[in-house]
N, C-alpha and C positions, 0 to 999 in steps of 0.2 A: 343466721343465714351461710353456709359455707360457701367459699370463693374457691370457685376453681379454675383451671387456665384450659385455653383453647384447646392444647393437647388432650387435655383429659376429658372435655366435652366429646373431640373427636372419638378416643377411646371408647367409651361409653357407648356412643352412636355405633360404632364399628358392631358392639358386641350385643346390639339387639338388632342389627339386618344383617342382610345376606351379602356376604362379600366374595366378590367372583374376580376369578383369574383372565388375565384376557383370552386366553384360549377357550375359558366358559362362555365370556360373552362374545367371541367371534362364534362360536356353535349356535348360540341363540339367535344370533342374530343372522344367520345363515338358516336357521329355520323358518324363519319369518315371522316369529312369534312375539317378539320382543321388539319394543321401541327403545332407542338410545338416546338418551337426553344430555346433553353436553352444557353443563353449568356454569362454563370458565365466561368472565368478563368478553366482551366484544374484541378487545388488544389482542389477547391472549389467543384470539381463533389464528390471526398470523402465522401462528409456529405449524399451524395446519390442522385438519378437522378429520374423525372417524366417517368413512363413508356411511352416508345413510343419516348422522346424527342430527337430531334436531335442537335447535339452540336456544334456550332458555337460563338467561342470568341468573345466578344463584339471588341477586338482589330482589329479581321480579318473579322468580320460580311459584312461591305459594300463589300468586296473584293470577299466574298463566295456566296454575293448575288447579284453581279453583272454579267448578263449572257456574258457580252463581256471580264470578268477577267480570265485570264489564273488559279484562285484559285477556279475559281465557283464551288460550290455543286450543283449538279443535283436536289437534293431534295428539293432546294430553290427557287420558279420558283413565278414571278411577279403575276402570275394570281391565285394563291391558296390563300387562307385562311391559314395566318399565325399569329401565337400567339405566342408572345416573354415573357422569364421569364428570371430572373437575382433573386439575393440571396432575395431582398426585392423590386423591385421592380423600382428602380431609372434608374440602368443602360438599363433596357427594355424598358422604358419611351422613354429614350435619341434614343436608337437602332429602333423604332419604327418610328421616325421622319427622322432619316436618311434612313430607308427602303421605307417610302413615297417619300422621296427624289429623289430615285433610279426607281420610278413608279411600287411601290407594291400599290394594291390599296385596299388590302381585310387586313389590319392592327389591331391588337390589342396586349396588353400584359396584364400578370397577376399584376394588383396591390397589390403589398404585396410582391409578389415574391413567391419564392421555401418555405422561411419563412412561410408565410401565407396558402401556400399548405399543409404544414406538421402540421399545427395549428389547420387545418381543418380537420384533420386524414385522407386525401386523400393517396391514395396509393404510394409509394417511392420503387424505386429500390436500391439494396446496400444498 
């Protein structure tokens, strides 16, 4: 078995998913056709959130996203356009791959995460 680093896993994930810029995410959210899912851990939310985002921590994401799970969040539907973000883009890339495996077909992530969103001067709650 080949051992990989976390950075290698993230790079592989980014190579197999749609990577969006803050401007692209903002445009999709403005259209009303996409849901933004924040996979950061609860303490990280103290730094602020992207308006309208749904919180689903990375540790529980698969359970929240699986319609057959008792933890399923109704806001997460495999037929919806889902854009994921974390703090800097690593966890959300891995999470996007996990949702693809659960049958989510229209998945993307905010490359650079919340930090890129803030650096681009996009709106933040909190």
